[in-house]
N, C-alpha and C positions, 0 to 999 in steps of 0.2 A: 522389610517384612509388610512397610504400609502397601506396596504395588500387591504381594500375596493376597492381603487380605479384600483388597479390592477386587481382584482375580477371583476369589472365591465367592464372594458376595454377588459379582456379574455370573459367575458360571451358576450359582443355584439360582438366580433370579431367572436367566435362560432356560432352565428346567422346569420351572413352573410354568413359564410362558408357553413354551412348547407344547407342554401338556395341555394348556388351555385351547392353543391353538388347533391342537388334534382333536379336542371336543368339539370346538365350534366345528370343524372341517367334519368331523362325523356328523353332526347335525344337519349341517347344508346337505350332505350326500343324501340323507333320507329324503329330503325334497325334491331332488333332482332326479332326473330319468338317466339311464345308462350306468355303466360302471367306471367312468372315468375316475372319479375322485375315490371309489373304493381302491382301485389299482394306486392312486396317489396315495392314499393312507396306507396300503400294504407297503409301499416303498418306504412309507416315511417310516414305519414299524422296523423295516429290516435294516434301515440305516441305525437306528438308534434303540435297540430291543431293549434296554433295560432303563430306558427313559421312565417310564410308569412306576417302576420301583422305585428308582431315585427320587422322583417327585412325591411317593407315598412317604418314604423315610424322612424326606424334607418337611414334609406337612407332620409328621408325627414325632420330629427329632425330641422331643420331651421324654417320650418312651424308650427311644433307641439310646440316648446320651446315660440311662442308667441300665440299659444293658435288657432291656424287658419289650423290644420290638417284636413286629411278626417274623422279622427275618432273622433274629437273635438266637444264638446256640443257649441252651438252658446253662446257667451260670457265668454267663458273659460278664466281665467286669465293664463298671462304667468306665466312660474314657470317649475321645474324639471319634466321632460318626464318620466323617467326611474326609478323604484324604484327597489334597490336591498334588497333582503334579506338573511342571511346567517343563517341557523339552522342547526349546527353539519355539517354532511357532505354535505348538500344540499341548494344549492344556487338557488333562483329563481329570475328572472328578470320580472317586471312586465313594462306594458305601456299602459295606456287607456283600462282597464280592461281586458288586454288579457296577459297571464302568461305564462312563460316556466320556467320547473325546468332544469337547465343546465345539470345535469348528464344524465337527460331523452335524453335530445338533442345530447351530446356526444353517448350514448347507440343508440340510432335512425341511428346516422351518422356511428358507427360501423358496425352495422349490414346490411344497407344500402350497406356499401363497400364489406362486404364479399359477399353478393347477386351478386353486381356488378361483381366482381372478378370471382365468380363461372360461372356465364353467360358468360362474355367472353371469360374465358377459355372453356367452352362449344361450343360456336360457332365461334370461331377465325377461325379455318381452313375452315368453311364454307364460309367465307370473304375472307380469303386470298387465297385460293386455286384457284379458277377460273382465278384470275389475272396471278398467277404464271403458271399455266397450259395451257394458250393461247398460241397460237405457229402460226408460218407461213409457208405454204409449200415453198420449194427452186427446183428451176430448176437447172439442171447441163448444163453447156453450154461450149463451147471452151474456152471462157475467163474466167470461173470461175463460181461460183453460183450468181442466181438471185433470189430475194425473188418473188414469184408469188403471184400478188396483188389480193387482195379479189374478186374483180369483175372478175378474170380472171381464177378462181379455177374451176376445173371439176367438173363433177359428183361424181367422185370418190373421188375427197378431200371432196366434201359436205359430203357423207356418211362417211367418215374416222373423219370429224369434229362432225358430229351428233353423230355416235358411242363414241366418246370420252367425249363429253358433256353429254351424257346419264349415262357414266358409274360414271363421277365425281358426278352428281345429285344423284344417285342411292346410291353412297357411302358416300355422306357427308350429304344430306338431312335425312337422317333416320339412325343416330346414335343409337345406343342402349339407351333405355330409362335411365336416371338418374335425381336424386334429389339433389336439393341445400343442401350441407351440414349447410348452415345457418338456413333457413327457413323450410326445407323440402318439396317446393315446387318443382313439377317436371320442369326443365331446359328446 
């Protein structure tokens, strides 16, 4: 009985964690070019289509336990919301006709994490380099060096800044094509 309780708690924790992972991946997807992470998220959603509903039910367990949740039929009697089934290596958790296989959630999370790591490594320089490469011109005076305000930069300064920016863009924006080792989509 204790083992079933532990499995139940771990399963619900995994559902909440998987949903958070999905939200983090979606946020990162919006900041990176290409469709790789969109495809990885679609694959994740296909593997565990009821994950969001189960997470929402877990989050609003107080309403569901009295039969007043969003997915409850009118007049549903209060009672257990989540059902756990352990069948060999497979553990499924069900609530209001929505089911996930816990191992499938784990595998979907693992795959999404690998895609995230590949995408982040692929694009990290693109996001880091411009801030590291930014610079200010200096003027040498009798009292030492002074930073030239951007509003006071000369035409020569503007040409040098433009040349550096185009070099950075050419170098970083078009790295050689590469595929994700996890899903084989283009990064």
